[in-house]
N, C-alpha and C positions, 0 to 999 in steps of 0.2 A: 219298914224301910224299903226303899225301892232301889234297884241297881240301875245305874246310869251307864249307858253304852255310848261311846263316841266312835264315830267313824271318820276316817280321813280319805278323801277321794282326790285323786290327782288326774289331771288332764294332760295328755301329751300335746306338746306344742311343736309345730313344724319349725325346726331350727336347722334342718339339713339344707345346706346351700347347694347341694347337688341337684335338687329338684327346682323346677320353675317356681312353684309356690313358695319354697323355702327362700329362694332368691328375692322374691317379691316382698315377703315379710321382713327379711333382713334389710332390704333397701328402704322400706317404710320406716323401720326403727332407726336406721342411720339418718334419714332425712329429719325425723322428729328430734333426734339428739342434736343435730346440727342447728336446727331452728331454735331449740331451747338454749343452746350455748350462745347464739346470736342475741337472743332476748336478754340473757344475763349480762352480756357485754354492754348492750345498749343501756340497761338500767344502771350499771356501774358507772359508765361515762356520764350519764345524766346526773347521777348523785354527786360525782366529783365536781362537775360544772356548777351545780347548785350550791355546794359547800364553798367553792371559791367565790361565788357571787356574794355569799354571806360573810366573806372575809376570813374563812377558815382555810388554813393551809395544812395539808397532811404531812406526815413524816415526823421523824424524831427532831426535837428542838436542838439547835446548835449549842454546844458547850461554851464556845467562845462568843462573848457578847462584845458590843462596842466599848462598854465601860471596862471590861476585863482587858480588852486589847490595848486601850490607852494606858492602863496601869502597867501592863506588860512592857509596852514600848518604853515608858519612863524608867521602869526597873531594870530592863535589859541594858539600857545605856549607862548604868552605873557599874563600875568594876567589882564592887563588893557584893553584888547580887548572886545568890546561889540559886541556880536554875531549879533544882529539886524542891527547895523551899517555896519558890515562887509558884511552881506548878501545883504544889499541895495547897497553897493559899488560894489560888484561883480555881481549884477543882478541875484542872485539865491535865492532860498527859504532856510529856515532853515533846512528843511528836506534834501535837496540836499547837503548842507554843511556837516551835520552830517553823511550822507551816505558815504561821501568820506574821512572825517577827524574826528578824535576823539576830545573831548573837550580839550585834552592835546596837540593837534597838530600832533598826530601820524596818519600815513596813514592807512586807512581801506581797505578791499579787493576791493571795487569798485574804490577807489582812485588808488590802485596799478594797477588795470586793465586799468584804463584811462592812466596812465603813460606808460604802456607797449605798448599801441597802437601808441604812438608818437615816 
């Protein structure tokens, strides 16, 4: 059997910003980091533009759909409708319902915006 010996060597790097050489190294690393960040940003924007061109839209899908909105408008216009039951049936929260439809079943601005998208 042979014994294996491992050695670790470290090199001191000039990181002291008090010296001219340290300031130079620090400035170079800062410029490289800024350049890398700009490249990442450009690639991200290009990817989003490409995805939109293919018809893909990012973000979370809306809970309220046009079909759910029409059903909610018809149901809210009836006095026997229980809001909690309607929300549970549609799979939305009370806040989402009232954001799109008034208690009388009338369309609110967010509801009109939703219907105009379809």
